[in-house]
N, C-alpha and C positions, 0 to 999 in steps of 0.2 A: 592785537595787531602783530605783536612779535611772534606769538604762537603761530599765527597764520603764515608769517614769512618762513617759519621753520618747517611747517608740515604740508603746505599747499603749493606745489609747483604749477598747478593749473588754476586759472581764474576765469570766471564767466564774464562775458562782455554783454552789457545791456546797451540799449540805445543811449547815446551820449547826451547827458543833461548837465549843464555847467555846475549846478549846485546839488547834485544828487547825493553827495556825501556830506557828513558833518564836517564843517571846516576845521574843527578841532582834531579830527581823526584823519586828515588828509594832508599830503605834502603839496597839493595843487594850489595854485594861485590864479585868480582870474581878474583881468585878462592878460596880465603882463608876463605870464609864463605859459609855456606850451606843455607843461606837465611831464608825465611819465612816458618815456619813449621806449620803443621796442626795436627788434631787429628789423632794420629798414630794407626796403627794396632797393632798386638801383639808386646810387647817389647822384645828386645833381652835378652836372659839369661845372667846372670853375666859372665858365661864362654865364651860367644860369644862377649862380649864387651872387647876388648883387646887393649893395647897400640900398635900403629903401627908407631911411630915416627911422625915427623912434616909433615904438608901438603906441597905439591909441590909448588915451587915459581911460580909467575905469568907467567914466560916464558913457563913453562910446564903445561899449563892449562889443568886440567883433565876434562873429560866429565861430564856434570851435570846430575843429576837425579831429575826431578821435577815432583811431582805426587800429585794429590788430595788425601788427606788422610781421607776425610769424605764422607758422603753420596753423591752420584752423581745423579743429575736430569737433564733432558733435557732442555736446554735453547734455544729457537728459535733464529736464526740469520736472518738478513735481506734477505739473499740469500735462506732462507728456510731450511738450514741444522740445525742440532741440535748438540751442543757441551756440554761436561760435565760441570757442575757448582759445586762449592764447597761452602757449607754454613760455614761462618766464625763463630767459636765457641765463647762462653763467652759473657759477657755483652758488649753492645755498650755504647756510651756516655750517652744516656738518662737512660738506665737501671743502669749504674754505679752510676749516681746521686741517683737513687732509692735505691741502696745498701747503699750509704752514709747516706741517710735519715733513712734507716732501722737500721744502726749501732747506730745512735743517739737515735732513739726511743727505741731500745733494752736496751741501757744503762740507759735511763730515767726510763723505766718500771722496770728494775732490781733494780735500786737504790731505787725507791719508795717501791718496794716489800720488800727489805732488811730493810729499815727504819721502815716499818710497823711491820715486824717480830721482830725487836729489841724492838720496843715500846711494842708490845704484850707480849714479854718475860719478859720485865721489870715489866709490870703491874701484870702479873701472879705470878712472883717470889716474888714481894714485897707485893702482896695482897692489894695494894693501888689503888683502882679503880678511884680515883680522879686524879691520875697522868696524865691521858690522857687529862684532862682539864686544865693542867698547861703547856702552851707552852714553858715557859722559862726553866722549869725543863726538859721537853722533848728534847729541843734543847741541853742542857748540856749533857743529856744522849746519844744523837746521836753523839755529838762531842767526847765523851769519848769512843764510840764504832765505831769510823770512820773506824778502820781497818776491823772490821767485815762487815760493810756496803760495803766498797770498795772491800774487798775480795769476798763477795757474789755476788756483781755486776759483777766482772770480771769472776767469775766461771760460772755464768749464761750466760754471753756473749759468753764465749768459747763454752758452750754446744749448744747455738743457732747457732753459726758459724759452728760448726762441721756438724750439720744437714743441714743448708742452703747451704753451699759450697759443701757438699757431693751430695746433690740432684742436684745442678746446674751443677756440673762437670759430672754428669751422662748423660748429653745431649750434643751431640747425642750419642745414644747407640752404642755398638760395640759387635756383636755376637761372635767375636773371643776372647774377653777378659771378664773375670769375673768382677764384680763390683769393688772389691778392687784393682785388677790389673789395671783396667782402671783409677781409681782414683789416684793411685800412679804414673802412667805414665803421666797423665795430670798435676799433681802437680810438677813433677820433682823428679826423683828417683835415680839419680846418686850420688855416694859418693863424698864428698868434698875432692879435692886433696890437698896435703900438700902445693903445690905452691900457692894455693888460701887461704888455712887456715891461714898460717903465716901472710900474709899482712892483712887479715881480722881482726885478733886479734890485730895486731900492730896498726891498724887504729882506734881502739875504743877510746883511750884517746884523740888523737888530734881532731877527729871528734866531740867527746863529748864537748871538750873545745870550739871549734869553734862555735858549735851550741848554747852552753851556752852563749857565748859572743854575738851572734846574738840575742838571746832571751832577754838579758839584754838591749841591744840597742833598740830593738823593744818595749819592755815593758816601757822603759822611754818615748818613743814617744807616746805610748798609754795612759800613765798616764797624759801626757801633754794635749792630746786631751780630756781626761775626765774632766780636770780642765777648758779647754777652752769651751767645749761643754758638760755641765752637763747632758744633756738628753741621752747621749750614755750609753748603758748597761755596768755596771761594772762587767764583767765576771770574776769570781774567777778562779784561777788556782791552781793545786795541788802543785805548787812550792811556793805559798805564805807561809810565815813563820808560820802563825797560823794553817793552814791546815796541813803543813808538820810536825809541832811539835806534833799535836794531833795524826797524823798517826804513827810517830816514837815511841811515848810514849805508844801507845796502843798495840804494837806487837813487838816480838823479831825480830832480823835481818833475820833469815831464812824465817819467814812468810812474812816479808816486801819484800824480794827478790821475793817470789812467787807472791805477789799481784802486785808489780810494774814492774816486769821483766818477769817472766815465763808466766803468763797468758796473759798479753797484747801482748807479742811477738808471741805466738801461734795464738791467735784470730785475731790480726790485719794483720799478714802476710798472713794467709789463705784468708782473705777477699781482701786486697788491692793488694797483689801480685798474690796469687793463683787464685782468681776469677776475680776481676775487671781488674787487670793488664793483665791477659790472653786475655781478649776480646779486650781491648783498644790497646795493642801492635799488635794483629793480624789484627785489622781493620785499625789502623792509622799509623802503622810503629813503629820502636823502639823509635825514638826521641819524636814524638808526644804522643805515648802511654805511655812512661815512665813519661813525664812531666804531662800529664793529671792524671794518676793514683797517682802520687806523690802529686799533688795539692789536690786531693780528700782525700788522706791520711792525709795531713796537715790540711785540713778543719775539719776533724773528731775530732781534738783536740780543736776546738771551740774558745779558747782564741786567739785573734788576734796575740799576740806576739808568741804564740806557733805555729800558722799557718805559720808564716814567718820562724821561726827557725827550724821547723821540715821538711819543704819542701826539703832542700838539703839532709837531711838524707834519705828521701824517695827515692830520685834519686839514691843515693848510694846503698840502699837496693835493688832496682829493677835491677840495673846493675849487682850486685852480683848474684841475682837470675837468670838472663838470662845467665850470664857467666858460672856459675857452673852447671846449669840445676838441681838444687837441692833446694827444699823448705826449707831444713834444714839450708842452708847457710844464707838466710836473717833472719830466726828465730834465729839462733845463734848470728848474729851481733846485731839484735834488743835486744835480751836478754842481751848481754854483755854491750851495751850502757845503757839500763835501769838498769841493775844490778849495774853498776858503780855508777849511780846516787843514787840508793837505799843505797849502802854502804856509800857514802858520806853523804847522808841525815841522816843515823844512826850515823855517826861520828860527825855530826854537833853539837849535843848537848853534846858530850863527849870529844871534842878535841878543839884545838885552832881555833877560828872562822875564822881568817884570812887565815890560811892554808887550811881549808876546802873550803872556798870561792874561793881560787885560783885553787884548784883541780877541783872544779865543774864548773868553769867558771862564778861564780856569782860575782867575783871581776874582775875589768878591768885588763886584762893580758897585760904585756909589749909587744911592737910590735915584739920584737925578739922571743917571744913565739907564738904570734898569727899568724904571717905571715907564719912560717913553718907549723903550724897546718892547716891553710887553704890550703897551697900548698900540704900538705900530703893528704888531702881529695880529692882535684882535681886530683892529680896524681893517687890516688887509683881508682877513677872512670875510668880513662883512662887505667890503668893497667888491671883491671878486664875485661873490654870490649875487649881489644886487645889480651888477653890470654884466651878468652872464649873457651868453648868446642864445637866442631863440630863433625859431623859423616861422615865417609868415608867407602864406601863399598869395598869389596875385589877386585873388578875390577878397583879400583882407582877413581871411580866416587864419587862426594860429594853429600850428601843428601840435596837437595834444594827444599823443598815443597813450597806450595803456600804462606804461611805466617809463621812468626817466633813464636815459642813457646819454651817450655823447654822439650818437649817430645822426646822419643827415636823412631827411625825408625822401621818399620817392618823388621824382619829377622836379620841375623847377620851383624853387622857393628862395626867399630872401633871408640871409643870415643877419639878424638884427640884434645889435647889442642894446640891452635895456638901458634906459637913461640913468645917469649917475646921480644918486641922492646928494643934494648940496651939503647937508650937514655931515654926512659920512665922509664926503670928499674933504671937507674942511678939517674934520677930526684926523683923518689919515695924514693930510698934509702937515698939520701942526705937530702931530706926534713924530713924524719923520724928521721935520726940521729941528725940533727940540732935541731929538735923539742924536742926530749927526752933529749938532752944535756941541752938546755935552760930551759926546764921545770923542770928537776931535779935540776938545779942550783937554780931556783926560789923557789922550795919547800924547799931546804936545807936552803936558806936564811930565808924563813918564819919560819921554825922550830927553827932555831938558834935565830931569833929575838924574838920568843915567850919566 
């Protein structure tokens, strides 16, 4: 299956039979999922997408509708007949790696450009032409302007992403949809439901704390490796105290939130969920596609400890994206996680150090805080996937195209949220309640001890 997702951009379409594939080799579920989707035709109007209740239970299996949604070409079969074929959209694994390299290169070029701009501005404003010949002073100048450098880097990155993703998602074209309508449909245009929004917001702090604890553990191992093997590159991370202090001191909190939360959330989600994830999930299925895109998302953070700690967050972000069929959902979750970190970073220099370290996950959390935090994150992944949005036509058939994506089907169809499994809901609720109770108690103790 994995070799197929690497080498075969074209797949043959045979008449749809619900159980034509081995259940162990397929990401499809019948009948409570509408399976793998493709590039859709015209999206339904908002008035046409209505709530129609919960899908039928497995005993009342509705008829499936499976249809190629992209360009069709004739593919010869051994018997001489020709059957339609569908071109899988979006980047494959090799192109996805190219996107990752492109992300790193854009950040490097943008950072160098901003450093040069800061240096030129300093030379022109001071009138001291010898400043450029004094590396130590130039380094101090860049450190004092790190907010401008990082802000400009992120802004240029988002501009490049908007252009690149917009052009990439324009392929293949669709004469029935305008450019913007096609882009919105392929990125995921449904509104975020309240039943998804509430657990999304509630998961921010436990997920942030769990990832922070994972980062600290991975960073300790990495530091030990650096001492044992001095030849390894000492990659600096934005979470290092000196970098963080310079960044916080150089800009107010609103600007810090924009640089650390708003711009990265927009740029990275468009790339790793909207573009890369779209192709990998379509080719490799949900599990492999989500894991591969999350790995690439983690690798974009370069620092080994970051790669390890960001990977589980990437999985949650992608499941949220597929479940809600809205690019705004992972952008919002990404923004809230980074925004929480930015607020804590700003408070780090103005509040009790121990309290802030506990809130951010920089200090070892007690097991009775960490365990429910991890369980909350795992339960959130299951909850979002089990309550994902699927489409059902008026005749009762479920929309089950060739591959999964976040798009809407052509013509009127009901966006149906799958029923919430009772046990999973109870697990998520208990984990969240226990976490926030234990977390609140620890914060209260830390504040009182200060």
